[in-house]
C-alpha positions as CSV (number, residue, x, y, z in Angstrom):
1,M,-69.7,-42.4,11.1
2,S,-67.8,-42.3,14.3
3,R,-67.9,-45.8,15.0
4,I,-66.5,-46.6,11.4
5,L,-63.7,-44.3,11.9
6,K,-62.8,-45.8,15.1
7,I,-62.8,-49.3,13.7
8,S,-60.7,-48.1,10.8
9,K,-58.3,-46.5,13.6
10,W,-58.2,-50.0,15.3
11,E,-57.6,-51.8,12.0
12,I,-54.4,-49.2,11.2
13,R,-53.0,-49.7,14.8
14,R,-53.8,-53.7,14.3
15,F,-52.0,-53.7,11.0
16,A,-49.0,-51.6,12.1
17,G,-48.8,-54.0,15.2
18,T,-48.3,-57.2,13.1
19,M,-44.7,-56.3,12.6
20,D,-42.6,-57.1,15.3
21,K,-41.0,-53.9,16.7
22,G,-37.6,-55.1,16.7
23,L,-37.9,-55.4,12.9
24,I,-38.7,-51.6,12.5
25,P,-35.3,-50.0,12.8
26,I,-34.3,-52.9,10.1
27,V,-36.8,-52.0,8.2
28,A,-35.9,-48.5,8.1
29,A,-32.1,-48.9,7.6
30,L,-32.8,-51.1,4.9
31,F,-35.2,-48.5,3.2
32,I,-32.4,-45.7,3.7
33,L,-29.8,-48.2,2.1
34,L,-32.2,-48.5,-1.0
35,V,-32.4,-44.9,-1.4
36,I,-28.7,-44.7,-1.3
37,V,-28.2,-47.6,-3.8
38,M,-31.0,-46.0,-6.1
39,G,-29.0,-42.8,-6.1
40,F,-25.8,-44.4,-6.9
41,A,-27.5,-46.1,-9.6
42,Q,-29.1,-43.0,-11.1
43,S,-25.9,-41.4,-11.2
44,S,-23.5,-44.3,-12.2
45,G,-25.9,-46.8,-13.8
46,I,-26.6,-50.4,-12.9
47,H,-23.5,-52.6,-13.9
48,L,-24.8,-56.0,-13.7
49,E,-23.2,-57.2,-17.0
50,D,-19.9,-55.4,-16.7
51,N,-17.0,-57.3,-17.8
52,V,-18.7,-60.2,-19.2
53,Y,-16.9,-60.8,-22.6
54,T,-13.3,-60.8,-23.2
55,V,-12.5,-59.5,-26.7
56,L,-8.5,-59.5,-28.1
57,T,-8.3,-57.3,-31.2
58,D,-5.4,-55.6,-33.2
59,S,-8.1,-53.1,-34.8
60,D,-8.3,-49.7,-33.5
61,A,-11.4,-49.3,-35.3
62,G,-12.8,-52.4,-33.5
63,A,-11.6,-51.4,-30.0
64,G,-13.6,-47.9,-30.6
65,I,-16.8,-49.5,-31.5
66,I,-17.2,-51.2,-28.3
67,G,-14.7,-49.1,-26.3
68,Y,-17.9,-47.4,-24.3
69,D,-19.6,-51.0,-23.7
70,S,-18.8,-52.2,-20.3
71,R,-19.9,-55.8,-20.9
72,F,-16.5,-56.2,-22.7
73,I,-12.9,-56.7,-21.5
74,I,-10.8,-55.5,-24.4
75,L,-7.2,-56.8,-24.9
76,K,-5.3,-54.6,-27.2
77,V,-2.3,-56.0,-29.4
78,P,-0.2,-53.8,-31.8
79,S,-2.1,-53.2,-35.2
80,G,-1.5,-55.9,-38.0
81,Y,-0.8,-58.4,-35.2
82,F,-2.8,-61.0,-36.7
83,S,-1.5,-60.4,-40.3
84,A,1.9,-61.0,-39.3
85,H,1.2,-64.2,-37.1
86,P,-1.9,-66.0,-38.7
87,Q,-1.5,-69.0,-37.1
88,Y,-3.2,-67.8,-34.2
89,L,-6.2,-67.4,-35.9
90,S,-6.5,-71.2,-36.8
91,D,-5.5,-72.5,-33.5
92,P,-8.8,-73.8,-31.7
93,Q,-7.0,-73.8,-28.2
94,Y,-6.1,-70.0,-28.9
95,R,-9.4,-68.8,-30.1
96,G,-11.4,-70.3,-27.1
97,A,-9.2,-68.3,-24.5
98,F,-11.4,-65.3,-25.8
99,D,-14.9,-64.6,-26.8
100,L,-14.4,-62.7,-29.6
101,I,-11.3,-61.9,-31.7
102,I,-11.2,-59.0,-34.1
103,A,-8.6,-59.4,-36.8
104,G,-8.5,-56.3,-38.8
105,D,-11.8,-56.0,-40.3
106,K,-12.8,-59.7,-39.3
107,V,-14.8,-61.1,-36.1
108,L,-13.9,-64.3,-35.1
109,T,-16.0,-66.4,-32.5
110,S,-15.0,-69.8,-30.4
111,G,-18.2,-71.5,-31.5
112,T,-19.7,-71.2,-27.9
113,D,-23.0,-70.0,-26.6
114,R,-21.2,-67.3,-24.8
115,S,-19.3,-66.3,-27.6
116,N,-22.2,-66.2,-30.2
117,A,-23.7,-63.9,-27.2
118,A,-20.7,-61.7,-27.6
119,L,-21.1,-61.5,-31.3
120,L,-24.7,-60.7,-30.8
121,A,-23.6,-57.9,-28.3
122,F,-21.0,-56.4,-31.0
123,D,-23.4,-56.6,-33.9
124,R,-25.7,-54.4,-31.7
125,D,-22.7,-51.8,-30.8
126,Y,-21.8,-51.9,-34.2
127,S,-25.5,-50.8,-35.4
128,R,-25.2,-48.1,-32.9
129,Y,-22.0,-46.8,-34.1
130,K,-23.4,-46.8,-37.9
131,I,-26.2,-44.7,-36.7
132,A,-23.9,-42.3,-34.9
133,F,-21.9,-41.9,-37.9
134,Y,-24.6,-41.4,-40.4
135,N,-26.1,-38.7,-37.6
136,R,-23.0,-36.5,-38.0
137,Q,-22.5,-36.6,-42.0
138,D,-22.9,-33.1,-43.3
139,D,-25.4,-34.5,-46.0
140,L,-28.2,-35.7,-43.7
141,Y,-30.6,-36.7,-46.6
142,A,-27.7,-38.7,-48.3
143,A,-27.2,-40.6,-45.0
144,Y,-31.0,-41.0,-44.4
145,P,-32.8,-41.0,-48.2
146,V,-35.9,-42.4,-46.8
147,W,-37.9,-40.6,-44.1
148,I,-41.1,-41.9,-42.9
149,D,-44.2,-39.9,-41.9
150,E,-45.6,-41.7,-39.5
151,K,-49.4,-41.5,-38.9
152,T,-51.7,-43.3,-36.5
153,V,-55.0,-44.4,-37.9
154,E,-57.9,-45.5,-35.4
155,S,-58.9,-49.1,-36.1
156,V,-62.7,-49.3,-36.2
157,I,-64.2,-52.7,-36.3
158,D,-68.1,-53.4,-35.6
159,F,-68.6,-56.4,-33.4
160,T,-72.4,-56.6,-35.2
161,A,-70.2,-57.2,-38.5
162,T,-69.9,-61.0,-37.8
163,Q,-73.6,-61.5,-38.0
164,M,-74.0,-65.2,-38.6
165,G,-70.4,-65.7,-39.8
166,R,-71.2,-65.9,-43.5
167,A,-68.1,-65.1,-46.1
168,A,-68.4,-61.5,-47.3
169,F,-67.4,-62.5,-50.7
170,S,-65.4,-65.4,-52.6
171,Y,-63.1,-65.3,-55.4
172,S,-64.0,-67.6,-58.4
173,N,-60.5,-68.7,-59.0
174,P,-58.6,-68.7,-56.1
175,Y,-55.3,-69.0,-57.9
176,R,-56.0,-66.2,-60.1
177,A,-55.6,-62.4,-58.4
178,P,-58.8,-60.3,-58.5
179,A,-59.0,-57.3,-60.8
180,P,-58.9,-54.3,-58.9
181,Q,-62.0,-52.3,-58.8
182,N,-63.2,-48.8,-57.2
183,I,-59.5,-47.5,-57.0
184,I,-59.4,-44.4,-55.3
185,E,-56.5,-41.8,-56.1
186,I,-54.6,-40.7,-53.3
187,P,-52.6,-37.6,-53.5
188,L,-48.9,-38.2,-53.1
189,P,-47.2,-36.6,-50.2
190,S,-44.9,-33.8,-50.7
191,E,-41.2,-34.8,-51.0
192,E,-39.7,-31.9,-49.0
193,I,-39.8,-31.9,-45.0
194,E,-40.5,-28.8,-43.6
195,I,-38.4,-29.4,-40.3
196,P,-34.7,-27.6,-40.8
197,V,-32.1,-30.3,-41.2
198,E,-30.4,-29.1,-38.0
199,E,-33.4,-30.0,-35.9
200,L,-33.8,-33.4,-37.6
201,R,-30.1,-34.1,-36.6
202,R,-30.6,-33.1,-32.9
203,Y,-33.4,-35.5,-32.8
204,L,-31.6,-38.2,-34.2
205,I,-28.7,-37.3,-32.0
206,A,-30.8,-37.2,-28.7
207,D,-32.5,-40.8,-30.1
208,E,-29.1,-42.6,-30.2
209,G,-28.7,-45.8,-27.8
210,R,-32.7,-45.9,-27.6
211,D,-34.1,-49.4,-28.2
212,A,-37.3,-49.0,-30.4
213,A,-38.6,-52.0,-29.0
214,L,-38.2,-51.4,-25.6
215,S,-38.6,-47.4,-25.4
216,R,-42.4,-47.9,-26.3
217,Y,-42.8,-49.6,-22.9
218,T,-40.7,-47.5,-20.5
219,D,-41.9,-44.4,-22.2
220,I,-45.4,-45.4,-21.0
221,L,-44.2,-44.7,-17.4
222,R,-42.1,-41.6,-17.8
223,S,-42.6,-38.5,-19.4
224,G,-39.5,-38.3,-21.4
225,D,-37.3,-34.9,-22.4
226,L,-36.9,-36.0,-26.0
227,E,-39.0,-34.2,-28.3
228,I,-41.1,-36.0,-30.9
229,I,-41.5,-35.2,-34.4
230,Q,-43.6,-36.9,-37.0
231,Y,-40.6,-38.2,-39.2
232,K,-38.6,-40.9,-38.4
233,V,-36.1,-43.0,-40.2
234,P,-36.2,-46.7,-41.0
235,S,-33.9,-47.9,-38.0
236,Q,-36.2,-46.2,-35.4
237,M,-39.5,-47.9,-36.7
238,S,-40.6,-51.1,-34.7
239,A,-43.3,-53.5,-35.3
240,S,-46.6,-53.0,-33.4
241,L,-47.9,-55.3,-31.0
242,P,-51.2,-55.8,-29.5
243,F,-49.7,-56.5,-26.1
244,D,-48.0,-53.0,-25.8
245,T,-50.9,-51.9,-23.4
246,I,-50.7,-55.0,-21.2
247,V,-47.5,-53.4,-19.5
248,L,-49.5,-50.0,-18.5
249,V,-52.4,-51.8,-17.2
250,F,-50.3,-54.2,-15.3
251,V,-48.4,-51.1,-13.5
252,F,-51.9,-50.1,-12.3
253,I,-53.2,-53.2,-11.2
254,F,-50.8,-55.1,-9.8
255,P,-50.1,-53.0,-6.5
256,L,-53.9,-52.4,-6.3
257,Y,-54.6,-56.3,-6.3
258,F,-51.3,-56.9,-4.0
259,T,-52.7,-54.3,-1.4
260,S,-56.2,-55.8,-1.2
261,Q,-54.7,-58.9,0.0
262,F,-53.8,-57.3,3.1
263,F,-57.5,-56.9,3.8
264,M,-58.2,-60.4,2.8
265,M,-55.9,-61.5,5.7
266,S,-57.2,-59.0,8.1
267,I,-60.7,-61.0,7.6
268,M,-58.8,-64.2,8.0
269,N,-57.1,-63.2,11.0
270,E,-60.4,-62.2,12.6
271,R,-61.5,-65.9,12.3
272,I,-58.5,-67.6,13.5
273,D,-59.0,-68.4,17.3
274,R,-62.2,-66.5,17.2
275,R,-60.4,-63.2,17.3
276,G,-63.1,-61.3,16.0
277,E,-65.8,-61.9,18.6
278,I,-64.7,-58.9,20.4
279,L,-66.1,-56.9,17.2
280,L,-68.9,-59.0,16.9
281,S,-70.1,-58.4,20.6
282,A,-69.7,-54.6,20.2
283,P,-72.8,-52.5,19.7
284,V,-72.0,-51.9,16.1
285,S,-73.8,-53.5,13.0
286,P,-72.0,-55.8,10.6
287,W,-71.8,-53.3,7.8
288,M,-70.1,-50.7,10.2
289,I,-67.5,-53.3,10.9
290,I,-66.8,-54.1,7.5
291,A,-66.7,-50.6,6.2
292,G,-64.3,-49.5,9.3
293,K,-62.0,-52.5,8.4
294,M,-62.0,-51.7,4.6
295,L,-61.8,-48.1,4.9
296,P,-58.0,-48.0,5.4
297,Y,-57.1,-50.3,2.4
298,L,-59.5,-48.7,0.1
299,A,-57.8,-45.0,1.1
300,M,-54.5,-46.7,0.4
301,M,-55.2,-48.3,-2.9
302,S,-56.8,-44.8,-3.9
303,I,-53.6,-43.1,-3.0
304,I,-51.4,-45.8,-4.9
305,A,-53.6,-45.2,-7.8
306,V,-53.6,-41.4,-7.8
307,G,-50.1,-41.4,-7.2
308,L,-49.1,-43.7,-10.3
309,I,-51.5,-41.2,-12.4
310,L,-49.5,-38.4,-11.1
311,Y,-46.2,-40.0,-11.8
312,I,-47.1,-40.8,-15.6
313,Q,-48.6,-37.2,-15.5
314,A,-51.9,-38.4,-17.0
315,D,-55.3,-37.0,-16.3
316,L,-56.8,-37.7,-12.9
317,I,-60.3,-38.9,-14.5
318,I,-58.3,-42.0,-15.0
319,F,-59.3,-42.9,-11.5
320,L,-62.6,-43.2,-12.3
321,P,-62.3,-46.5,-14.1
322,L,-60.0,-47.7,-11.6
323,F,-62.3,-47.1,-8.8
324,P,-64.6,-50.0,-9.7
325,V,-61.6,-52.3,-10.2
326,I,-60.7,-51.3,-6.4
327,L,-64.1,-52.5,-5.2
328,F,-64.1,-55.5,-7.0
329,F,-60.8,-56.4,-5.3
330,L,-62.0,-55.6,-2.3
331,S,-65.0,-57.3,-2.4
332,A,-63.6,-60.6,-3.5
333,A,-60.7,-60.3,-0.9
334,L,-63.7,-60.0,1.6
335,L,-65.4,-63.1,0.3
336,I,-62.2,-65.2,0.1
337,G,-61.5,-64.0,3.8
338,M,-64.6,-65.2,5.1
339,I,-65.1,-68.6,3.3
340,A,-61.3,-69.8,3.5
341,R,-60.7,-72.3,6.4
342,S,-56.9,-71.9,6.6
343,F,-54.3,-69.6,5.0
344,K,-53.2,-72.4,2.9
345,E,-56.9,-72.5,1.3
346,L,-56.7,-68.6,1.3
347,S,-53.4,-68.8,-0.7
348,F,-55.3,-71.3,-3.3
349,I,-58.5,-69.2,-3.9
350,S,-56.5,-66.2,-4.3
351,I,-54.5,-67.4,-6.9
352,F,-57.2,-69.1,-8.8
353,F,-59.4,-65.7,-8.2
354,S,-56.3,-63.8,-9.6
355,T,-56.5,-66.1,-12.6
356,V,-59.9,-65.7,-13.4
357,A,-60.1,-61.9,-12.9
358,S,-57.1,-61.3,-15.1
359,S,-58.6,-63.0,-18.1
360,Y,-61.7,-60.6,-17.8
361,I,-59.5,-57.5,-17.0
362,F,-56.3,-57.7,-18.7
363,F,-57.1,-59.8,-22.0
364,P,-59.9,-57.3,-23.4
365,A,-57.5,-54.7,-22.6
366,I,-55.0,-56.1,-25.2
367,F,-57.5,-55.4,-27.7
368,A,-57.8,-51.8,-27.2
369,N,-58.4,-49.8,-30.5
370,I,-58.5,-53.3,-32.4
371,H,-62.0,-54.8,-31.5
372,V,-64.9,-53.7,-29.8
373,I,-64.7,-56.7,-27.2
374,S,-62.1,-54.5,-25.4
375,Q,-64.7,-52.1,-24.1
376,I,-65.8,-54.7,-21.5
377,S,-62.9,-54.0,-19.4
378,P,-62.1,-50.5,-17.6
379,L,-58.5,-50.6,-18.2
380,T,-59.3,-49.9,-21.9
381,L,-60.8,-46.8,-20.6
382,I,-57.7,-45.8,-19.2
383,I,-55.8,-46.6,-22.5
384,Y,-58.3,-44.3,-24.4
385,Q,-57.5,-41.5,-21.8
386,I,-53.9,-41.8,-21.6
387,Q,-53.8,-42.1,-25.7
388,G,-55.7,-38.5,-25.8
389,D,-59.1,-40.2,-27.1
390,G,-61.0,-40.0,-23.9
391,F,-64.2,-41.8,-23.1
392,T,-68.0,-40.8,-22.8
393,A,-70.5,-41.6,-19.8
394,D,-72.0,-44.3,-22.2
395,E,-68.7,-46.0,-22.1
396,Y,-68.1,-45.8,-18.7
397,L,-71.1,-47.2,-17.8
398,Y,-70.9,-50.1,-20.3
399,S,-67.2,-50.8,-19.0
400,T,-67.8,-50.4,-15.3
401,I,-71.6,-51.6,-14.3
402,I,-70.7,-55.0,-14.1
403,F,-67.7,-54.5,-11.6
404,Y,-69.9,-52.0,-9.4
405,L,-72.7,-54.4,-9.6
406,V,-70.6,-57.8,-8.7
407,S,-69.1,-55.8,-5.7
408,F,-72.1,-54.3,-4.3
409,V,-73.9,-57.7,-4.0
410,I,-70.7,-59.2,-2.4
411,F,-70.8,-56.6,0.1
412,Y,-74.5,-57.3,0.7
413,F,-74.1,-60.7,1.2
414,A,-71.0,-60.4,3.4
415,V,-73.1,-58.1,5.5
416,R,-76.0,-60.4,5.9
417,N,-73.6,-63.2,6.8
418,Y,-71.2,-61.3,8.9
419,N,-72.0,-63.3,12.1
420,G,-70.4,-66.0,14.5
421,E,-72.0,-68.9,12.7
422,R,-70.4,-68.0,9.4
423,L,-67.0,-66.7,10.5
424,F,-66.2,-69.4,12.8
425,G,-67.5,-72.5,10.9
426,Q,-65.3,-74.7,8.8
427,H,-66.9,-75.6,6.0
428,K,-66.0,-76.5,2.4
429,I,-65.6,-73.6,0.2
430,L,-68.5,-74.4,-2.4
431,T,-70.7,-75.3,0.9
432,A,-69.7,-71.9,2.3
433,L,-70.8,-70.2,-0.7
434,V,-74.2,-71.9,-0.8
435,E,-74.4,-71.0,3.1
436,F,-73.8,-67.1,2.2
437,V,-76.7,-67.4,-0.5
438,D,-79.0,-69.1,2.0
439,G,-78.2,-66.3,4.6
440,V,-80.1,-63.8,2.4
441,I,-83.2,-66.0,1.8
442,S,-85.6,-65.1,4.8
443,K,-87.3,-67.8,6.6
444,R,-90.4,-65.9,6.0
445,Y,-90.7,-64.6,2.8
446,V,-88.9,-67.6,1.0
447,N,-90.1,-66.7,-2.6
448,T,-89.8,-63.1,-2.4
449,S,-86.0,-63.5,-1.4
450,L,-85.7,-66.1,-4.3
451,V,-86.6,-63.5,-6.7
452,F,-84.2,-61.0,-4.9
453,V,-81.5,-63.8,-5.0
454,A,-82.3,-64.3,-8.8
455,I,-81.8,-60.6,-9.8
456,C,-78.5,-60.6,-7.5
457,M,-77.0,-63.5,-9.4
458,I,-77.5,-61.7,-13.1
459,P,-74.4,-59.6,-12.5
460,F,-72.2,-62.8,-12.0
461,V,-73.8,-64.6,-14.9
462,F,-73.1,-61.6,-17.3
463,L,-69.6,-61.4,-16.1
464,M,-68.8,-65.2,-16.5
465,Q,-70.6,-65.1,-20.1
466,L,-68.7,-61.9,-21.0
467,M,-65.5,-63.7,-19.9
468,L,-66.3,-66.6,-22.0
469,L,-66.9,-64.2,-24.8
470,V,-63.6,-62.7,-24.6
471,L,-61.7,-66.2,-24.7
472,L,-64.0,-67.7,-27.1
473,F,-64.9,-65.3,-29.8
474,N,-61.6,-65.6,-31.9
475,F,-62.1,-69.2,-32.6
476,P,-63.2,-70.1,-35.9
477,M,-66.8,-69.9,-37.0
478,P,-69.0,-72.0,-36.0
479,L,-66.9,-73.9,-33.3
480,S,-66.8,-70.2,-31.4
481,L,-70.8,-70.1,-31.5
482,I,-71.3,-73.8,-30.2
483,M,-68.7,-73.3,-27.3
484,I,-70.0,-69.9,-26.4
485,M,-73.6,-71.5,-26.7
486,L,-73.0,-74.6,-24.4
487,S,-70.8,-72.7,-21.8
488,A,-73.2,-69.8,-21.5
489,A,-76.2,-72.0,-20.9
490,L,-74.2,-74.2,-18.3
491,V,-73.2,-70.9,-16.5
492,E,-76.5,-69.5,-16.4
493,E,-78.1,-72.7,-15.0
494,V,-75.5,-72.8,-12.5
495,F,-76.4,-69.4,-10.9
496,K,-80.2,-69.9,-11.5
497,S,-80.4,-72.7,-9.3
498,V,-78.1,-71.7,-6.7
499,G,-81.1,-70.4,-4.6
500,I,-83.2,-73.8,-4.9
501,Y,-79.8,-75.9,-4.2
502,A,-79.2,-73.6,-1.1
503,L,-82.9,-74.5,0.1
504,F,-82.3,-78.3,-0.6
505,L,-79.1,-78.0,1.5
506,R,-80.1,-76.0,4.3
507,R,-84.0,-76.5,4.4
508,P,-84.7,-79.7,2.9
509,E,-88.2,-80.4,4.7
510,Y,-89.4,-77.0,3.0
511,M,-88.6,-78.3,-0.6
512,T,-91.6,-80.1,-1.3
513,W,-93.2,-80.5,-5.2
514,K,-95.3,-77.7,-4.6
515,N,-92.7,-75.2,-3.1
516,L,-90.2,-76.3,-5.5
517,A,-92.5,-75.5,-8.6
518,I,-93.4,-72.2,-6.7
519,G,-89.5,-71.6,-6.2
520,A,-88.6,-72.0,-9.5
521,F,-91.2,-69.9,-10.5
522,A,-89.8,-67.3,-8.5
523,V,-86.4,-67.5,-10.0
524,A,-87.8,-67.5,-13.4
525,V,-89.6,-63.9,-12.6
526,G,-86.1,-62.5,-10.8
527,F,-84.0,-63.7,-13.4
528,L,-86.4,-62.1,-16.3
529,I,-86.4,-58.6,-14.7
530,G,-82.6,-58.9,-14.2
531,E,-81.7,-59.8,-17.6
532,K,-83.9,-57.2,-18.9
533,L,-82.5,-54.5,-17.0
534,L,-78.8,-54.9,-17.0
535,L,-79.0,-56.1,-20.9
536,F,-80.9,-53.0,-22.3
537,A,-79.4,-50.7,-19.8
538,T,-75.3,-51.8,-21.0
539,L,-75.1,-54.2,-23.0
540,A,-77.1,-53.5,-26.4
541,E,-73.9,-53.5,-28.4
542,I,-72.7,-57.2,-28.0
543,S,-76.4,-58.3,-27.7
544,D,-76.9,-57.3,-31.5
545,S,-74.2,-59.5,-32.4
546,V,-74.5,-63.2,-33.4
547,F,-72.2,-64.0,-30.1
548,G,-74.7,-61.7,-28.0
549,A,-77.6,-63.4,-29.5
550,V,-76.1,-66.8,-28.6
551,M,-75.8,-65.7,-24.8
552,F,-78.8,-63.7,-24.7
553,A,-81.2,-65.7,-26.9
554,S,-83.7,-66.4,-24.3
555,L,-84.8,-62.5,-24.1
556,Q,-87.0,-62.9,-27.0
557,V,-90.6,-61.8,-26.3
558,L,-91.3,-62.0,-22.5
559,W,-93.1,-65.4,-22.0
560,L,-90.7,-67.3,-23.8
561,P,-87.8,-66.6,-21.1
562,L,-90.0,-66.9,-18.5
563,V,-91.0,-70.3,-19.4
564,L,-87.3,-71.2,-19.9
565,H,-86.2,-70.0,-17.0
566,F,-89.0,-71.9,-15.0
567,V,-88.6,-75.1,-16.8
568,T,-85.0,-75.4,-16.9
569,T,-85.1,-74.7,-12.9
570,F,-87.6,-77.0,-12.1
571,I,-85.8,-79.4,-14.1
572,C,-82.5,-79.0,-12.0
573,G,-84.4,-78.8,-8.9
574,S,-86.4,-82.2,-9.8
575,V,-83.5,-84.0,-10.2
576,V,-82.2,-83.0,-6.8
577,R,-85.3,-83.6,-5.4
578,V,-85.3,-87.4,-6.8
579,G,-81.7,-88.1,-6.6
580,G,-80.5,-85.8,-3.8
581,L,-77.8,-83.3,-3.9
582,R,-75.1,-85.6,-5.3
583,L,-77.0,-85.4,-8.5
584,Y,-77.0,-81.5,-8.6
585,I,-74.3,-81.9,-11.6
586,M,-76.5,-84.1,-13.3
587,G,-79.5,-81.6,-12.9
588,I,-77.4,-78.6,-14.2
589,I,-76.3,-80.7,-17.6
590,A,-80.0,-81.7,-18.0
591,A,-81.3,-77.8,-17.8
592,G,-78.2,-76.9,-19.9
593,F,-79.2,-79.3,-22.5
594,V,-82.6,-78.0,-22.8
595,H,-81.5,-74.3,-22.8
596,T,-79.0,-75.1,-25.5
597,L,-82.1,-76.8,-27.4
598,Y,-83.9,-73.5,-27.0
599,N,-80.7,-71.3,-28.2
600,L,-80.5,-73.6,-31.2
601,Y,-84.1,-73.1,-32.3
602,F,-84.3,-69.4,-31.8
603,V,-80.7,-68.3,-32.8
604,L,-79.8,-70.9,-35.6
605,G,-83.4,-72.0,-36.6
606,V,-82.1,-75.7,-36.5
607,F,-85.5,-77.1,-35.7
608,G,-87.2,-74.4,-37.8
């Protein structure tokens, strides 16, 4: 442990030393200036839109409506001026000199885009003016005859309800409304509001100036002082959007992913000009080097996550779903830093990874409380906790197990390959990834290693297949089934054959027909074991649905998937054995075709 801490201290000094000492006073001065500016902004507000529109008016009421809006420059003429001089209102040149002209109870524009924007701003100010006027009426119920008792109802949708995509019912005549059946009498709510009128008035006045569509986003990040009551007037209502939660999860994830980039660049710096040879020659094992270099960034990301949780005054249990995401980002940063050949390539791979990871992390969370597919993302658990629903241990395992397993596998592969040959080699990305797999395959126990590699590939297969499920499940049936069936089969064949491909690339003399057959059987055994363990442990809910049946159709009785895995792996290996590595893609397609035929027979009964 002391060696790991020493490496961590060295990493912190190295990270601090990357900044020029001459820049430190400048950064400190800029930080102090930022604090001062934020103080002024908090006390007096931000004035980026001051004095944008010019308004000419002869109406005291019109000037009063926009008098507190700093966007308007108000030019006042005597009351009734335009009634006495109507010719000015019909003069295009005169009207074009102002964005708006308020003549009595009329508002005129010059017809330009700027003038139309000014009219929109005036309309919003007028709406706020009316609300403020209504809020101060003696008879508040006359001003607001409609009060809405808003109640949140949880949407419960069973993922297994799709079954085989058959219609649940159909109308005999689509042009005639169906007769209502099984009518349930619901008692009408009380017409009286038990909250005192003055308390309602105080709530409405405190709510003045708030944008209902905007406040739902900003209120996520702060605890407002406004007391929330269950009743609302129609002007306070806003349509619910499924994308509201994406703002919350973005606030958590973006700083964590950004911080992981420093770890990625640290690994890359070790490879430039062979700077990492010093650590490699030290009497420490590779896992200590990786752990020591990663520890400061793990601590930094954890502090950021806890700080955000405390800032929004949420429960610290939210950190539990965030922790596997932190490990996932760090493991990906380690892998990318070890395979990229330059900082340009590093940036490209990093952007590609962020795009792919976002589709798995963000997209499902959008459907929180809408569809059970959202539960494959750990961020959904954060949303549940903030809403007060919480999450169970089973839900936590279901949402995070893939992230934990993928992270641990990447860390293990990185430790096995953290040597001079891998760090300082200049190979293409795909070649470097295959060499990572080859670094885990023992020269003495090849087939046992293939079983282990196949098991290690299972989390990646499920990660990609669940990602495809998220992206494709909303397509109309049966198109979604066909797309998922084809893509899931191809993904499985790619990861299933990676060990065989690594042997063909690094040890072609070993891959005789006999060893190919034995290796294909070893891969089949490993895949069968890994699929059974992970699927039955965590993914029972999705696997019971028609979509899960398509993705995991090979898991019927034990001998059927074993034969399938052996045949498809042997097909892919045979194509490479005969035509060389350049035909590897053709081998994947051939194996995927056989796998798809298998799924068609066992899932849809096409040939039955």
